[in-house]
N, C-alpha and C positions, 0 to 999 in steps of 0.2 A: 305876607305879615298879617298877624291877627288883627282883627278889628278892635280898636280901643274901646272899652266900654265904660261908661260913666254911671255913677250912682246918683239918683236924685236926692239932694240933701235939703231937708226942710228943718227950719228952726235949729240948725246946727246938727250935732250928732244925735239924731232922734232915737237911734236904736239903744243908746245907753240907758241903763236902768234909772239913773238920776233924771235924765231928760224926759223919760216916759212918766215918771213920778210928777215932774214939773207940768207936763201936759194935763195930767189928771187933776192937778191943783187948779187949773183954769176953770173947772166946773164945780168948784167947792160949793156945797150947799145944793147940789143937784137933788131934785125931787122927782121921783118916778111918776110918769103920767102927765106931767105939765110940760107943755111945749116940746113934745117928742120930735126928734130929728129922724126917726125911722119911718121910711116911706112904705106904705102897704099897697101891694098890687094883687089883682085878682086874675082869674082866667082870661077876662076880656082885655086887661091892660098889660100883663106881664111881658109878653113878647115884644109889643110895640115900645113900651116905656123903657125897658131895660136896655134897648139899643142906644139910648141917649147917654148912658153912663159909661165912661171909659173903664172905670173900676167899680164894682159893686159887690158887697158882702151880703149874702141873703141867708136869712134864717127861715126854714121851713118848720112850722110848729102846728100843734093841735091844742085848742084851748083847754081841754081836760087834762093834758099831760103835765104832771107835777114838775118834771125836769124843765119843761118849756117855761113853766111859771117862775121857776128859779132863774132861768136864763134872761128872761125879758127885761127886767130892770138893769142888769149889767149890760145887755146889748144896747139898751137905750142910752146908758151913761157913755159907753164907748162911742156911740154915734154922735152924742153931743160934744164930746171932746174933739172929734175930728171936724165937725162943723164949725165949732167955736174958734178953732185955730186954722180954718180954711185949708184943710188937708183934703184933697180930692178923692175920697172914698165914700161912696153912698151906702148907707145901711138899709136893707130892704127886709120886709116881713111878708110871708105868704101863710095864710090860714089854710092848712091842708084838710081841715074838717068843715070847711065852709066854702066861700067863693074862690078859693085857690085849689080846690080839689084836683082838677085835671092837670093843673100845672105841676103840683107835687108828684102826680102819677108819672108824668112824662120826665120829670127830674129824678126818678127812682128814689124819691124821698118818702120811704115807707117806715122809717124809724125816726122818732122825733126826740129832741130837735135835731135836724140835719142842717149843717152850715156849709155853704158852698161860695167860692169866689167866681165872679163872672167878669168878662172883658167885652165890653160893647154888646152885651146881650148873649154872649156865648159862654157856656160853662167851661171853666178852666180847670178847677181842682176842688176837692172836698177838704174841709177843715176838721182835723181830729184832735186839736190841741185843747188846752185848758180854756175855761170859759169866764175867767175873771175879766173885769174891764181892762186891767193892765195888759193881760194876754191878748185880748181882742185888739186892742190898740196897737200893740207891738206887731201883731200879725198883719194888720192893715198897712202899717208903715213899711214893713218888709216887702210887701207886694207892690209897692210904688217904685217907679223908675226902672232902670236896667238892673240886671241881676249881679253884676260884679263891678267893683270900683276900679277904675284905672289909677294906678299908683306910680308916680315918677320920681319921688324924692324919699330920702330916708326919714325925713320928718313925718311925711304922710303915712309911711309904713308904720313907724312907731305909734302913731295916734290910732291907726286902724287896729293894731294887734292888742289893744287894751279897750276896745270900743264896745264889747258885748259880753253878756254873761254866758254866752254859749261859745263853742269852738269856732274859730275863724280860720278860713282857708285862703291861702295866697297861691295863685298859679304863677310859676316862674318860668317863662317861656321866651327863648330867643327866636323861635320861628314857629310856624304852624305845624303841629305834629298831631298824631292820633290821640295822644294823651291830652293835648291842649283842647282839642275838639270835644272830648269826653268831659273835661273840666267845665267848659262853658255850658255844655248840655246839662250836666248835674247842677251847675249853679242856678240855672233857670228852674229845674225841677224841685230843688231843695232849699230855695230861698227863704221858705217859711221856718226852716230849722236852723240854718247857719248863715253867716255873712261871708261874702266872697270878694276877693280882690285880684287884680291882674297886674303883674310886673313884667314889662318888656324893655325897660331902660337898661342899656348895656352896663352902665356903672353899677346900677343897683343889683342887676343879676350877678355881677362879679362879687359884690359884697355879700350877697346871699349864698354864693358858691353853687348856684344851680342854673341850668339853662333849659331843663325839660323835667320839671318836677312840681309837685303840689306839697306845700308846707302847711301843717296844721299847727295853729297856736292855741295853747291852753288859756282858758279864761283867767284873768289876772287874780281873781280871789282863790283860785285853786293852786296856784303856783307854790312850790315848796322846795326844800333843799334835797329831797330824796329822789327827784326825777327831773329830766329835761322838760322844759315848757314847750318844746317843739317836737314834731314828728314829720318825717320826710317820706313822701311816696314818689317813687320813679318807675313803678312796675307797669303791668299790662293795663290798659284802659279798662278792660272788663272788670278789674278788681278794685277800681278806684272808689266806687260807691261803698264797698265794704270797708275800705280804709277810713273813709270819712266817718262812718258810724262807729266803727271800733275805736276811733281816736278818743271818744268820750270815756272809754274804759281806762281811766288813769290808775295809778297805784292805789288811790282811794278816790274813786270818782263820785260825782253827785248824781244819784238816781232819782228821776222823777217819773211821772206817769207816762210822759212821751218818750222817755229813754229806756224804759224797762226792757225792751227787746234787745237793745244793744248790750246791756249787762247780762241778761238772763242766758244768752248764748255762750257766755264765758263761765262755764261751771267746772267745779263746784264754786258757788258764790256765797260770800258772807255779807249780808246786808245789815247795817246798823242804823236804826232809825231813832231820832231824838229831835229836840227842838233846835234845828239848825238855823242860825241867825248870825251872819258875819257882821251885822251892823249893831243891833242891840245886845245880842247875847254872845259876843265874840269870845270871851274868856272861856265859857263852857264849851262852845263850839270847837275851839282850838284845843281844849283839853281832850275832848273825845277823839278829834281827828288826828292829833299828834300821836296818840297811842295806837290808833289804827295804822297810821303811816309807818310807825316803827315795826309793828308786827308784819305789815304788808312787805316792807323792805326785806324781811327774812324769808317770807313764804311765797311771794309772787314769782312766777306765774302759776304755780301749782294750785293756788287758791286765788280767786278774784275777790276784791274788796270794794264795797260801795257804802256810801252813807246817804240817808234820805231824811226828809222832814217828816213831821207828825202825820201828814196825810198818807205817807207811804207805810206808816205803821198799820193804819187801818187797812191798807191794801194787802199787806202781807201777813199780818198777825192779829189775833183777837185783842180787844182793848184791855183785857184783864191780864195781859202779859207784862205790863209796866213793872219795872223794878224801882228800887229806891232812888236811882239816879235818873229816872225817866228815859233810860236807854233800852231799847229792844233789839236783840240779835236774831236774825232769821237766816236759816241756811237753805239754799236751793242746791240739792245734791246733783251729782253728775248726771243722774237719770232725769232730772227736772222736777223732782218732788220737793215739797217744802217741809221744813222742820223748824219750829220756833223754840229757841233755847229757853229752858224754864226760868221763871222770873226769880227764883231763889238765887241764881247765879248772878251776882252783881257785876257791873262793868268795871274791869281793871285790866291792866296790861297782862298780868299772869292769866287771868280768866280768858281773855281773848286768845292768847297763845294755846291755852288748853282746848278751847273750842276748835281751833284750827287743827291741832294734833288729833282731835277726835274725828274731824272730817277726813283727814288723810289716812287714818288708820281704819276707817270703816265703822267706827262706833256710832256715828251719827247716820242714821238711815231714814230718809224721808220715805213716805209710801202713799199711794192713792187712798183717798178716804172712801172711795166707792168704786167698784169694778164689777163687770159681768164675768161669768165663767168663760174661758177660752172656748170658742166654737169649733166645730168641724168645718173645714174649708171645702165647700163644694161648688162655689160659683166664681165667675170671672172677677167680680169685685170682692176682694178679701176683707173679712170683717176683723177689725182690731178692737181689743179691749185694753183697759189700763195696764194690766199686768203683762201684756204682750207688746205694748207700744214701743218700748225701747228696741226690742229685737226685730220687729217688723218695719216700723217707720224710720227708725234711726240707723238702719243698716247701711253702712258706708259704701257697700258694693252695688247699691241700686238707687235709681231715681224712684221717688215715691210721691204719688198724688193722693192726698187723704181729704175726704169729706167728713166734717162733723155735722151730725144731723140730730134732729129730734123726731121720735116716732109720731108725734102729735102735730108736726109742722106740715101745712099744706103745700108750701113751696118745696119742701124736701120730697114729698110724695110725687109732685109734678116733675121733679128733676130725676126720678129713678130711671125711666127709660132712656134718657140721654146719657146718664152715667154708665148704665149697663152697655150701651152701644159703644161708648168710649173705651171701656174695658175690653170689649170684643175686638175693637180695632187695634188695641195694644197687645193682643195675645201672643204675637210672635216676637215681641221684644222682651227677652229674658231679663233685661236690665231695668225694666220699668214695672213698678207695682201700682195698681189702681186699688185704693182701700177706702173703707169708711169706718166711722166709729160713732156709736150712740153716745152723744155728749151729755145726755141727761142721766144716763145710768153709769157713766164712767167719768172719772176725774181726768182733766187734761193736764199733762206736765208742762212746765214753763219751757220755752216762751210761747207755746201755743195758747190761743184763747178763742172763744167763740162768743161774740157779742150778740149774735143772731144766728138763725139757721136758714139754709145751710151755709157753713163757712168752709172754704176750701184752701188748702195750703199745698205748695209744691216744695218737695225736699230734694234738691239736686244731689246726685251721687258725689260723695267726697266732701260735701259741704252741709252735712246734716245739722250742724250747729246754727245754720241761718236759713230756717224755713221761710218761704216767700208767700205772702198771702194773695190770693187771687181776688181781683175786684172787677166788676163789670158783668156784662151779659153772659149768662152761662151756656152759650152755644158750644157745641163740640169743637168747631173750628177755632173759636176764641180761646178755649182752654188749651187746645193743642199748640196754638201760636204762642200762648203765654208760657207754656213749658219749654218750647224750643228757644224762646228768647232768653231764657234764664239758665241755659246750659250750653257748653261749647260742643257737646256731642250731638250727633244726629239721632233723633228718636225715630223709631220705626213703627209706622202704622200701616195697616192693611184694611181691605174692605171688611165690614162687620158681617158676622154670621147672620143667616137669613132671619132667624128668630128675633134678632135685635134691631132689624130695620124697621123704622117707623113709617107709617103711611104719610102721604103729603099732608093730609088734613091734620094729623097728630103733630107733625113738625110745625105746621103753621100755629097751632094752639100753644105750642110750648116754646117756640124759639125766642120769644121776647121776654120770657120770665127772668127777672133778676131781683125779685123781691126777697125779703127775709122775714122769718118769724122771730119773735122775742124769745130769749132763753129762759123766761120765767112765766108761770101761769097767769099772772095778773097783768101782763103786758108791759111790765117794767123791767128793764135790764139792770144788772148790777153796775153798769158802767154809765149810768146817768142818761139813759135813753128809754123812750116808750115805743112800742111797736104800733103798727097801724091796725092792729087787731081789734081795737075798740071802735074803730070807724069802719066804713065799708070799703075803704081803699084796699 
């Protein structure tokens, strides 16, 4: 029988939007810099003191970094919210360009700010989400307690399935199965993104009509008459993670910066951005969404539809694209390139239909805004440019590993020998392509992105719509293990050719490199981070 898992509940249903707002209200009048609840550690104190905290949220910053300066007041406010309400998460600061230099180096925090969660002094995961006080508080709360809530009654289930603005997942299992084990594993890994619950009660399982399945519940504010508010998965455990993320792609789903990848893999994609607000601006929000739902009900799944708030307008389209209704439509083509609908075309039911017809007929064609000339391929590592990206990287008959690099990046240059050796070891596997692309001279199609260099993605054969980003130490063995873990097929590697074998001293010099270089010359990335290039780290 599966172990019953409980969820630590503080102050009621703290993950709900209204309750997080209530927590933020407890520090009304907060003034940055006065009575800070953020603890600062240095190289001398970090390892010793961090062991004292069961859960700690750490910001690695540099004083000169403008993104860090913007984060610091919000980080302090979130820390004060948790301290004021006796919530056991400690917020910690480390100065990477000062007394915390070596701590940041050992934590691979070479892009600022870097946010990480620690348990009893041990790093558990990196945080990539939004940095508003509300988002920081919500994340900290989600990291408390166990990762899935045990539900035994219909009343508890009904409360759970309306408790969060994100998708909620219920594991319905009569016994311990491989799917049940994978569900609990993913519940731990993905608790910062979703809420999870576990049902084992026979009566409740009978009511759900499932005994070995995972049920996805749509957030209450997105439910509508055009589609079911639940989705059921009972397939192979290997595919459960994809199901969870693809669940967000509703008939007209809500796209945010943390969900872009889930939508961008479902192309062609029509993104409509405007002042989405189901509380203050409900009438206009529903006016736009209802028209999108009506069109989507006719054209889905040939075209995927999404709506996003104003910050997503800046993410996908230039500011001057606003039309009279404040609605911007952006198309991500099947090949992954962007096209912004001209502002002269006002938002209306008929015009949305016309845009969709133009997508399907091929009249709307996105294209890369910069590309190199296709090269002559002479080396083990194949060079990709924007115009050859679709044919080479998204070839469904091959597994593809691609590195996005900058010719000016020191970490990229340091990685060249290892990457060449990896390509040599893969030379006898005709189903595996090792490739690279200059991401300074070439546009990257969605959903690929490079916040720093080098950035590596694995594109499994037959699943080219879901590229998987590699994180961690860039040793050859780590990369091979990463690829093998993300495909059901056995990849074939052999000994490298002699010219690609590094000497032991070279290997020692290079094996620990996992740093990145910023994607922009001034050390600031477009994604709200600064590189370590302005310090000596």
